[in-house]
MDTraj code that builds the backbone (N, CA, C; nanometers):
import mdtraj as md
import numpy as np

residues = "UNK UNK UNK UNK UNK UNK UNK UNK UNK UNK UNK UNK UNK UNK UNK UNK UNK UNK UNK UNK UNK UNK UNK UNK UNK UNK UNK UNK UNK UNK UNK UNK UNK UNK UNK UNK UNK UNK UNK UNK UNK UNK UNK UNK UNK UNK UNK UNK UNK UNK UNK UNK UNK UNK UNK UNK UNK UNK UNK UNK UNK UNK UNK UNK UNK UNK UNK UNK UNK UNK UNK UNK UNK UNK UNK UNK UNK UNK UNK UNK UNK UNK UNK UNK UNK UNK UNK UNK UNK UNK".split()
xyz = np.array([
    [15.7266, -1.7864, 34.4490],
    [15.6719, -1.6617, 34.4021],
    [15.7367, -1.5448, 34.4767],
    [15.7660, -1.5638, 34.6040],
    [15.8287, -1.4569, 34.6819],
    [15.9659, -1.4198, 34.6272],
    [16.0403, -1.5216, 34.5820],
    [16.1739, -1.4949, 34.5302],
    [16.1687, -1.4085, 34.4044],
    [16.0734, -1.4366, 34.3171],
    [16.0579, -1.3573, 34.1947],
    [16.0176, -1.2151, 34.2314],
    [15.9264, -1.2004, 34.3261],
    [15.8828, -1.0675, 34.3695],
    [16.0004, -0.9871, 34.4249],
    [16.0833, -1.0516, 34.5038],
    [16.1986, -0.9825, 34.5624],
    [16.2999, -0.9445, 34.4546],
    [16.3321, -1.0387, 34.3655],
    [16.4328, -1.0113, 34.2622],
    [16.3882, -0.9036, 34.1645],
    [16.2586, -0.9006, 34.1307],
    [16.2073, -0.8007, 34.0370],
    [16.1592, -0.6743, 34.1065],
    [16.1639, -0.6735, 34.2398],
    [16.1162, -0.5614, 34.3207],
    [15.9691, -0.5320, 34.2889],
    [15.8881, -0.6383, 34.2947],
    [15.7449, -0.6293, 34.2705],
    [15.6718, -0.6828, 34.3924],
    [15.5439, -0.6514, 34.4012],
    [15.4630, -0.7118, 34.5064],
    [15.4235, -0.8527, 34.4629],
    [15.3863, -0.9354, 34.5588],
    [15.3411, -1.0706, 34.5257],
    [15.2152, -1.0658, 34.4405],
    [15.1306, -0.9660, 34.4641],
    [15.0081, -0.9497, 34.3854],
    [15.0423, -0.9226, 34.2387],
    [15.1423, -0.8403, 34.2128],
    [15.1838, -0.8116, 34.0751],
    [15.2371, -0.9371, 34.0078],
    [15.3148, -1.0166, 34.0802],
    [15.3652, -1.1424, 34.0243],
    [15.2474, -1.2320, 33.9877],
    [15.1514, -1.2450, 34.0788],
    [15.0342, -1.3288, 34.0524],
    [14.9551, -1.2748, 33.9329],
    [14.9390, -1.1428, 33.9235],
    [14.8674, -1.0838, 33.8097],
    [14.9374, -1.1160, 33.6783],
    [15.0694, -1.1067, 33.6760],
    [15.1432, -1.1366, 33.5525],
    [15.1338, -1.2838, 33.5156],
    [15.1183, -1.3692, 33.6158],
    [15.1018, -1.5120, 33.5884],
    [14.9681, -1.5388, 33.5200],
    [14.8643, -1.4736, 33.5663],
    [14.7307, -1.5080, 33.5204],
    [14.6752, -1.4157, 33.4124],
    [14.7419, -1.3048, 33.3811],
    [14.6919, -1.2197, 33.2717],
    [14.7602, -1.2520, 33.1391],
    [14.8499, -1.3495, 33.1393],
    [14.9139, -1.3912, 33.0151],
    [15.0494, -1.3293, 32.9899],
    [15.0955, -1.2414, 33.0783],
    [15.2277, -1.1826, 33.0611],
    [15.3340, -1.2906, 33.0740],
    [15.3231, -1.3717, 33.1793],
    [15.4104, -1.4870, 33.1974],
    [15.3244, -1.6103, 33.1742],
    [15.3594, -1.6877, 33.0748],
    [15.2764, -1.8011, 33.0335],
    [15.3094, -1.9280, 33.1119],
    [15.2024, -1.9979, 33.1512],
    [15.2193, -2.1255, 33.2211],
    [15.2825, -2.2259, 33.1252],
    [15.3815, -2.2965, 33.1709],
    [15.4534, -2.3919, 33.0877],
    [15.5743, -2.3313, 33.0189],
    [15.5772, -2.1990, 33.0082],
    [15.6922, -2.1306, 32.9484],
    [15.7725, -2.0618, 33.0580],
    [15.7068, -1.9735, 33.1332],
    [15.7741, -1.8972, 33.2371],
    [15.7572, -1.9591, 33.3758],
    [15.6483, -2.0316, 33.3957],
    [15.6237, -2.0927, 33.5257],
    [15.5435, -2.2215, 33.5085],
    [15.5475, -2.3047, 33.6112],
    [15.4705, -2.4284, 33.6121],
    [15.4291, -2.4554, 33.7561],
    [15.3354, -2.5453, 33.7747],
    [15.2857, -2.5748, 33.9073],
    [15.2755, -2.7255, 33.9266],
    [15.3751, -2.7859, 33.9921],
    [15.3700, -2.9300, 34.0164],
    [15.2554, -2.9633, 34.1125],
    [15.1971, -3.0824, 34.1002],
    [15.0883, -3.1207, 34.1910],
    [15.1329, -3.1140, 34.3371],
    [15.0523, -3.0494, 34.4180],
    [15.0809, -3.0399, 34.5603],
    [15.1781, -2.9312, 34.5997],
    [15.2310, -2.8578, 34.5041],
    [15.3256, -2.7494, 34.5337],
    [15.2753, -2.6192, 34.4733],
    [15.3298, -2.5105, 34.5211],
    [15.2968, -2.3805, 34.4640],
    [15.3673, -2.3599, 34.3313],
    [15.3448, -2.2469, 34.2679],
    [15.4071, -2.2212, 34.1380],
    [15.5592, -2.2143, 34.1481],
    [15.6235, -2.2656, 34.0444],
    [15.7693, -2.2618, 34.0324],
    [15.8025, -2.1893, 33.9036],
    [15.9054, -2.1044, 33.9079],
    [15.9403, -2.0223, 33.7930],
    [16.0662, -2.0728, 33.7260],
    [16.0697, -2.0603, 33.5934],
    [16.1884, -2.0942, 33.5153],
    [16.2687, -1.9654, 33.4993],
    [16.3747, -1.9547, 33.5769],
    [16.4507, -1.8308, 33.5785],
    [16.5062, -1.7973, 33.4409],
    [16.5498, -1.8973, 33.3652],
    [16.6058, -1.8707, 33.2323],
    [16.5000, -1.8085, 33.1403],
    [16.3751, -1.8532, 33.1512],
    [16.2678, -1.7962, 33.0687],
    [16.2362, -1.6538, 33.1127],
    [16.2428, -1.6265, 33.2421],
    [16.2189, -1.4901, 33.2900],
    [16.3306, -1.3960, 33.2467],
    [16.4541, -1.4454, 33.2424],
    [16.5661, -1.3631, 33.1952],
    [16.5461, -1.3283, 33.0483],
    [16.5038, -1.4258, 32.9672],
    [16.4761, -1.3988, 32.8258],
    [16.3642, -1.2957, 32.8135],
    [16.2602, -1.3077, 32.8974],
    [16.1483, -1.2122, 32.8952],
    [16.1966, -1.0709, 32.9289],
    [16.2855, -1.0602, 33.0276],
    [16.3379, -0.9287, 33.0682],
    [16.4202, -0.8669, 32.9550],
    [16.4998, -0.9484, 32.8878],
    [16.5927, -0.8972, 32.7879],
    [16.5306, -0.8738, 32.6507],
    [16.4085, -0.9176, 32.6298],
    [16.3465, -0.9001, 32.4980],
    [16.3110, -0.7532, 32.4736],
    [16.2946, -0.7196, 32.3461],
    [16.2543, -0.5849, 32.3091],
    [16.1139, -0.5588, 32.3599],
    [16.0797, -0.4331, 32.3835],
    [15.9435, -0.4025, 32.4265],
    [15.8430, -0.4571, 32.3253],
    [15.7352, -0.5100, 32.3773],
    [15.6319, -0.5703, 32.2930],
    [15.5510, -0.4624, 32.2218],
    [15.4703, -0.5004, 32.1229],
    [15.3855, -0.4031, 32.0551],
    [15.2882, -0.3353, 32.1501],
    [15.2116, -0.2410, 32.0994],
    [15.1268, -0.1578, 32.1840],
    [15.0198, -0.2359, 32.2579],
    [14.9858, -0.3579, 32.2174],
    [14.8847, -0.4364, 32.2874],
    [14.9406, -0.5026, 32.4128],
    [15.0707, -0.4935, 32.4351],
    [15.1307, -0.5602, 32.5498],
    [15.0809, -0.4984, 32.6789],
    [15.0687, -0.5803, 32.7802],
    [15.0267, -0.5319, 32.9099],
    [14.8770, -0.5210, 32.9262],
    [14.8014, -0.5530, 32.8223],
    [14.6566, -0.5438, 32.8325],
    [14.5950, -0.6780, 32.8684],
    [14.6768, -0.7812, 32.8767],
    [14.6264, -0.9122, 32.9132],
    [14.5649, -0.9844, 32.7956],
    [14.5053, -1.0981, 32.8236],
    [14.4488, -1.1811, 32.7187],
    [14.3133, -1.1320, 32.6714],
    [14.2511, -1.0410, 32.7441],
    [14.1168, -0.9975, 32.7093],
    [14.1149, -0.9098, 32.5849],
    [14.2295, -0.8578, 32.5434],
    [14.2329, -0.7691, 32.4284],
    [14.3228, -0.8276, 32.3201],
    [14.2811, -0.8140, 32.1993],
    [14.3639, -0.8527, 32.0860],
    [14.3262, -0.7619, 31.9698],
    [14.3855, -0.7860, 31.8553],
    [14.3566, -0.7013, 31.7394],
    [14.2111, -0.7150, 31.6954],
    [14.1498, -0.8314, 31.7209],
    [14.0117, -0.8536, 31.6774],
    [13.9089, -0.7973, 31.7749],
    [13.9479, -0.7747, 31.8997],
    [13.8543, -0.7276, 32.0012],
    [13.8807, -0.5793, 32.0248],
    [13.7836, -0.4932, 31.9953],
    [13.8066, -0.3498, 32.0141],
    [13.8104, -0.3124, 32.1614],
    [13.8833, -0.2068, 32.1918],
    [13.8868, -0.1542, 32.3276],
    [13.7542, -0.0868, 32.3581],
    [13.7173, -0.0749, 32.4866],
    [13.5923, -0.0077, 32.5203],
    [13.5944, 0.1376, 32.4748],
    [13.4767, 0.1891, 32.4425],
    [13.4668, 0.3290, 32.3996],
    [13.4825, 0.4209, 32.5181],
    [13.5386, 0.5365, 32.4904],
    [13.5517, 0.6385, 32.5938],
    [13.4373, 0.7377, 32.5782],
    [13.4131, 0.8130, 32.6794],
    [13.3077, 0.9129, 32.6725],
    [13.1923, 0.8771, 32.7642],
    [13.0788, 0.9384, 32.7370],
    [12.9614, 0.9154, 32.8211],
    [12.9103, 0.7732, 32.8050],
    [12.8786, 0.7091, 32.9164],
    [12.8211, 0.5753, 32.9050],
    [12.6792, 0.5831, 32.8482],
    [12.6413, 0.4832, 32.7746],
    [12.5077, 0.4795, 32.7176],
    [12.4082, 0.4309, 32.8218],
    [12.2861, 0.4782, 32.8094],
    [12.1806, 0.4331, 32.8997],
    [12.1393, 0.2920, 32.8586],
    [12.1218, 0.2071, 32.9554],
    [12.0831, 0.0703, 32.9250],
    [11.9326, 0.0550, 32.9112],
    [11.8547, 0.1500, 32.9674],
    [11.7090, 0.1376, 32.9570],
    [11.6573, 0.1973, 32.8261],
    [11.7426, 0.2650, 32.7504],
    [11.7066, 0.3168, 32.6193],
    [11.6211, 0.4422, 32.6205],
    [11.5820, 0.4885, 32.7344],
    [11.4940, 0.6060, 32.7399],
    [11.5668, 0.7315, 32.7800],
    [11.4932, 0.8390, 32.7700],
    [11.5470, 0.9684, 32.8129],
    [11.5211, 0.9816, 32.9620],
    [11.5596, 1.0957, 33.0177],
    [11.5360, 1.1196, 33.1595],
    [11.3864, 1.1195, 33.1848],
    [11.3446, 1.0661, 33.2977],
    [11.2008, 1.0662, 33.3263],
    [11.1484, 1.2082, 33.3462],
    [11.0287, 1.2310, 33.2964],
    [10.9659, 1.3631, 33.3110],
    [10.9168, 1.3796, 33.4540],
    [10.9241, 1.5032, 33.5024],
    [10.8751, 1.5330, 33.6360],
    [10.7294, 1.5717, 33.6218],
    [10.6418, 1.4965, 33.6883],
    [10.4977, 1.5223, 33.6803],
    [10.4505, 1.5923, 33.8062],
    [10.3690, 1.6930, 33.7884],
    [10.3067, 1.7636, 33.9005],
    [10.4086, 1.8280, 33.9911],
    [10.3854, 1.9467, 34.0200],
    [10.4774, 2.0160, 34.1084],
    [10.4028, 2.1015, 34.2047],
])
top = md.Topology()
chain = top.add_chain()
for i, resn in enumerate(residues, 1):
    res = top.add_residue(resn, chain, resSeq=i)
    for name in ("N", "CA", "C"):
        top.add_atom(name, md.element.get_by_symbol(name[0]), res)
traj = md.Trajectory(xyz[None], top)
């Protein structure tokens, strides 16, 4: 993992994030033999680097797809369903 981080000029945390958010797929870009740390397929990473930029959903990880809407922006909704509590007695 350190070698990939050095060659791509990334932190080890970024490499790990790309491994587990679906950017680099297990079995395609990397694999993990029993008893050893992750190993990368350099040829697959070169293909990934040279490919055209992905559609607008790229970089959002596996949690988002065309069927799952992005979170709404704006004021968060109240979870208790009520208005502000009234102030009694002053």
